[in-house]
N, C-alpha and C positions, 0 to 999 in steps of 0.2 A: 504494500500500500504506500502511495506517495505521501510526502510530508503534508501536502495540501489536503488530501483526502483524510488523512489521520487527524489533522487539526480540526476540520469541520465535523468529523465524527465525534471527537472528544467533546467539542463544544455542544453538539446536539444532545449528547448524553447528559450534560449538566444544564441544559436549557439556557445556554448562553449564545450570544451572537459574536461573530468574528469582527474584530477591529483591525482595519487594514489601512495603515497610513502610507501615503505616497510622498516622496521627495525626490528632487533631482540630484543625482550623484555629481559631486563637484561644487555644490552650492551649500554653504559659502566657500568651502575649500575641500579639495579631494581628501586631505588628511582627516577631515572631520566626518567623513561618511560612515566609517565603521563605528566610531563613538556615538554618532547619532542613531545608528541602527540598534546598538546595544541599549541606549537610553530609551528608545521606543519600546523595546521588548521589556525592559525593567518596569515600565509604567503601564503595561497592559496590552501592547500590540500582539496580535496573533499571526498575522501574515504581513510581510513587508513588500511594498511595491516600489521598485527603484526606477526612476525615470532616467532614460539614456538621453543625454543632451543632444538636441538637434536644432538646426538653424531655421527650420520652417515647421514648427509644431502646430499643425493646422487645427487640432482639436482643443488646443490649450488657450486659455484666456491670458490676459496681460501678466498676471502674477507668475504663472509657470513659464511663460515666454521669457520673462526677465531672469528667472532661475536658469533656464537653458543658456541664455546669453552670458550670464556670469560664469557658468561652468565652461562654456566654449572659449571664453577669453583666457581661461587658464589652460586651454589645450586638452581638456578631458575628452577621451575617446571611448568607443565601445570596449576596446581591450582593457582600458583602465577600469571601466565599470565591472567587467568580468573579474579582474584582479581584486577589486573591492569585495565582491561576493566571496571569492576564495579566502580572503583575509578574515571576513566575518565567519565563514563556515568553519575555519580552524578554531574559532572561539565558541560557536553555537551550532550544534549539529541537529537542532530540533526545529527552529523557527523557519517556516517556508519563506522563500525569496522569489519574487516574480519580477522579471524585467518588463518594463512598459516603454515602448518607443515606436519608432517609425522604420519603414522598410529600407531606406537608403543605406544606413550604416551596415545593416545585415547583408544587403546585396553586395556591398563593397567587400565585406569580409568573405562572402561566399556562404551559401546556406549550409553546406556540409561542415565547413570549418566552424561556423557559428554554433551549430548543434553540438559538435564535439566539445568546443570550448565551454559551452554552457554546462555540459555534463561534468567536465573536469573541475569547473569552478564551484559546483554545487547549486546551480540554479534549479528551481523547482517548476517554474512556469514562465511562459512568454506570451505577452500580449502586444501584437503589432497593430497599431491604430489604423494604418492605411492599407492593410492587406484585406481585400474582400475575401470571403471564404473560398471561392473557387481559385483564387491566386495563392492561397495559403496552404493548399493541400500538400505540396511538395515539402515545405518547411514542416508542416504538421507531422508528416510521416517520418521525417528525420528526427524530430524531437521525440516522437513516440518511441522510436527505436532506442532512445536513451532514457526512457521513462520520465520525460519532461512533459508537463501539461501544456496544452494549447488553450489559451483563454481568449474569448471573443467579446466584443461589445455588442449590445443590443440597445435600442433607443425607442422613444415613443413613436417614431415614424417607421419602425421596422415592419415589413410586410409579413403576412402569414407564411409566405414562402421562405423568407429570410429567417424567421423564427424557427421553422422546421429544419432548415439547412444547418443553422448554427447549433440548434438543439442536438442534432445528430453528431456534430463534429466536436463540440466543446468537451474538454476534460478539466478537472480542477474546480473551476467555478465559472459562471457567466457574469460579466460585469454589465449591469443594467444602468444606462445613463438616465438619470432621474428627470431630465428636462431637455428641452430643445435649446441648443446653444453650446457655448464652449465652457471649459472648466471655470469655476468661480462665479458663474451666473447665479441669479437669485430666483425667487418666486417658485419654490417647490410646492406642489400640491400633493400631500401625502395620499389622498384618496385616489388621485389619478395614477400615482405610482403603484398603489396597491392593485388597481385594475390591470395595469400592464404587467406587473410581476406575476399575477395569476396566469396571464397569457403565456409568459415565458415558462412558468412551471409546467404548464400543460404539454410543453414540447421537449422537456429534458428531465433527467434525473440528477443532474449535478446541482450543487448549491448556487444560489443567486446572491451576488453582492450588488449593492446600490451605491453609486457615487455621483459626483458633479454637484456642486452648490450646497453641500452639507456643511454649515458653518457654526453650528452650536449643538449642545447636548440635547436640547429638546427636539430638534429636527431629527437628529440621529436616533433618538429613542423612538420617535413616532415611526420612522421608516423601518426600524429594526423589528417592528411588529409583523412586517410582511416579508422581510429579507433575512438571509442567513448571515450576511455580513455588511458592514458599512465602510466605505472608502472615504478617508479624509485626505484631501489633496491641497487645494488652494489655501485653505485656512491654515494648514500646517506650514506651507511654504511662506505664507505671510509672516508667521511667527519667526521662522528662520531668518527671513529678510530683515525683520525689525530688531532682532536680538543682538546686543553687544556680544562680542566673542566670549567674554568672561561669563556671561549668563546664558549662553546658547543652550547647553545641555539641560540646565535647570529649567528653563522656560519651555523647552520641548517636552521634557518629562511631565511638567505640570499640565500642559495642554492635553497630552495623550491620556494622562490619568483622569482628567476631567471628562473626556469622552468615554473612557472605560467605565467610570462611575455611572454616567448617564445610561449606558447600555445595560449595565448590571442592575439598575433599579427595578 
């Protein structure tokens, strides 16, 4: 059983929901990535989503775009992200790690090389934002050969055909985008999310995580009533962006702990 499947199974047995923080590797500095990952785990994170810096992050709002720009200015590459996972994995053999990014860096590395390096580094899942399912099949097969999960996005505008296609392909969990727009957008309607998550569940047996625009514990708690996990992205990246270096880990731990408490209430 994969680390992702084992984590969701363990949480389900205790009637808890997965807390899945996202941040961009290299923001604020590459050397801070592993300490940030450890801080998030200490304060209650269950799965870690690591953003691979990219120059044209089309699904991301201004906050995560700035994070990518800061990381790219420091020269952070996909190989350095994989090296970061390997460093973390030497310290933590339990917490699942998912890479979230775009196709271009993967294509440049080569699909086969990427899958092999993910396996060697200890990556558990991969989410490529701009790979539609029919274009992701080759990568999915290579990842599956190394027991790495392929994670896909679904949104309020996903057609029944797309729901069925991704429901059949996805492993690990499905990432449901809670609203129309980019990361960091507002105006989440929990009742609308609940209706759409029910549609997703009808097409798959894997857990469903919900993300985009979740900025406070109350919203996280409301959406956790219908989801198996909650993804916190822009709100966390904002905290990283605003934190003085000496207070970075302390403030990140406090924010993750706040969301953990809300989900566990």
